[in-house]
C-alpha positions as MATLAB code, in Angstrom:
seq = 'MNGDVDPLYLASRSTIIEVFRVLEAHRDAVTLVGAHALYQFTGSSELAIVEFTTDADFTISAQIISKEPHLEKVLESHGFERHRDVGRWTSPTGIAVDFMVPEAVAGPKRKSTSRSAVIQGHGRTIARRAKGLEGALIDRVWMNIADLSESSNEGVAA';
ca = [
     -16.446   17.121    0.656;
     -17.221   14.260    2.637;
     -20.959   14.576    1.488;
     -20.068   14.335   -2.320;
     -17.409   11.339   -1.927;
     -18.530    7.291   -1.888;
     -18.146    6.354    1.479;
     -15.817    2.869   -0.012;
     -13.412    5.603   -1.481;
     -13.371    7.424    2.000;
     -12.487    4.482    3.406;
     -10.535    3.343    0.891;
      -8.221    6.190    1.314;
      -7.726    6.471    4.824;
      -7.218    2.584    5.024;
      -3.658    4.256    2.711;
      -2.833    6.466    5.251;
      -3.117    3.491    7.657;
      -1.068    1.116    5.557;
       2.354    4.282    5.428;
       1.580    4.523    9.023;
       1.447    1.369    9.723;
       4.508    0.346    7.826;
       6.673    3.421    8.518;
       9.845    1.734    9.334;
       9.628    0.927    5.362;
       8.421    3.893    3.534;
      11.281    4.040    1.281;
      10.218    0.894    0.428;
       6.653    0.993   -0.746;
       4.882    3.268   -3.070;
       1.178    3.827   -3.501;
       0.119    2.772   -7.170;
      -2.661    2.220   -8.698;
      -6.163    4.442   -8.984;
      -5.452    6.414   -6.188;
      -1.604    7.251   -7.660;
      -3.089    8.180  -10.437;
      -6.035   10.590   -8.432;
      -3.405   11.919   -6.198;
      -0.822   12.886   -8.998;
      -4.235   14.398  -10.843;
      -5.390   16.287   -8.277;
      -8.747   17.385   -9.662;
      -9.082   17.377  -13.455;
     -11.653   19.668  -16.230;
     -12.428   16.013  -16.818;
     -15.575   14.439  -16.091;
     -13.646   11.739  -13.730;
     -15.559   10.534  -10.872;
     -12.119    9.535   -8.812;
     -13.522    5.948   -7.034;
     -11.715    3.382   -6.065;
     -12.210    0.612   -3.306;
      -8.722   -0.416   -2.831;
      -5.066    0.622   -2.244;
      -2.523   -1.235   -4.230;
       1.020   -0.697   -3.672;
       4.316   -1.723   -4.815;
       7.785   -3.194   -3.097;
      10.716   -3.144   -3.105;
      12.386   -5.599   -2.452;
      15.577   -4.911   -2.835;
      15.840   -2.109   -0.993;
      13.634   -2.927    1.573;
      14.801   -3.664    4.872;
      14.498   -7.572    6.848;
      12.792   -5.692   10.216;
       9.958   -5.250   11.793;
       8.925   -8.911    9.143;
       5.771   -7.285    7.426;
       3.047   -9.950    7.823;
       4.233   -9.507   12.213;
       3.503   -5.763   11.741;
       0.539   -5.817    9.356;
      -1.180   -8.758   10.801;
      -0.377   -6.428   14.439;
      -2.779   -3.568   13.106;
      -5.957   -5.692   12.379;
      -4.773   -6.612    8.518;
      -5.876  -10.473    7.461;
      -4.311  -12.562    5.010;
      -6.132  -12.613    2.173;
      -6.289  -16.565    0.263;
      -4.507  -14.429   -2.252;
      -1.233  -14.569   -2.822;
      -0.293  -10.594   -2.117;
      -4.124   -8.792   -1.013;
      -4.788   -8.027    2.926;
      -8.072   -6.716    3.990;
      -7.959   -3.774    6.631;
      -9.142   -3.613    9.881;
     -12.007   -2.038    7.852;
     -13.235   -4.234    5.094;
     -11.313   -2.427    2.812;
      -8.568   -4.526   -0.128;
      -5.098   -4.212   -0.414;
      -2.725   -5.296   -2.754;
       1.221   -5.419   -2.015;
       2.630   -6.194   -5.558;
       6.422   -6.550   -6.451;
       7.610   -5.590  -10.235;
       8.311   -8.725  -12.261;
      11.819   -7.600  -12.940;
      12.553   -7.985   -9.110;
      10.023   -9.767   -7.862;
      12.867  -13.188   -7.478;
      12.859  -16.611   -8.606;
       9.185  -18.842   -9.200;
       9.028  -21.682   -7.912;
       6.724  -22.837  -10.234;
       6.301  -21.342  -13.953;
       2.192  -20.789  -12.638;
       3.638  -19.007   -9.293;
       2.316  -15.734   -8.419;
       4.207  -14.851   -4.974;
       7.195  -12.430   -5.003;
      10.765  -13.259   -3.168;
      11.449  -10.358   -0.850;
      14.038  -11.653    1.270;
      13.201  -12.209    4.703;
      10.097  -11.271    4.680;
       8.183  -14.730    3.239;
       6.459  -15.191   -0.002;
       3.019  -15.014    0.476;
       3.492  -11.343    1.748;
       2.744   -9.454   -1.768;
       2.050  -11.243   -5.224;
       4.535  -10.148   -8.447;
       2.782   -7.836  -10.923;
       4.532   -6.674  -15.068;
       4.601   -2.962  -15.805;
       5.274   -1.437  -12.136;
       9.248   -1.192  -12.868;
       8.957    2.185  -13.062;
       6.891    3.199   -9.127;
      10.719    1.284   -8.628;
      11.778    4.656  -10.005;
       9.888    7.200  -11.360;
       8.467    7.991   -7.229;
       7.084   11.069   -6.410;
       6.975   12.459   -2.074;
       3.194   13.792   -1.756;
       1.307   14.738    1.070;
      -1.995   11.983    1.818;
      -4.587   13.637    2.870;
      -7.845   11.164    4.999;
     -10.835   12.775    3.256;
     -12.877   11.635    5.791;
     -15.263   14.915    7.542;
     -13.534   13.270   11.118;
     -10.165   13.512   10.432;
      -7.761   16.511    9.160;
      -4.834   14.175    9.409;
      -2.368   12.338    6.564;
       0.445   11.509    5.778;
       3.206   11.966    3.165;
       4.225    9.526    1.252;
];
């Protein structure tokens, strides 16, 4: 399969699996969203749509996440680096990872222009607030996410 798929797409897919492994203790509070979630949910399609995205997007359910282990410490201990933009991280392989909390549960803003989400016990720069993701807190489906690279036959249930 690897020959037909862009290497950046493969790398971003591998990063998703890595994020779920790294955040295993928080698995119930982390949901894959964005293009990868769409591709995962719809599977192959008869439409002429090329599966392609180069980042990994997740929502965090701030109301159910536990305070330990601390998100920032866990991510950093596995080689993820915080980006200057709130909620954006970079994986050890250079893939952008976005953590978002739906606006409705993102907590109070310090300033009217603040993008930081409040996640009790985890700081204000781990994730950013985002409108329109509230459904991801309620309508979640557990699926196996396969690593698509030829060098791996692993995956993760998320």
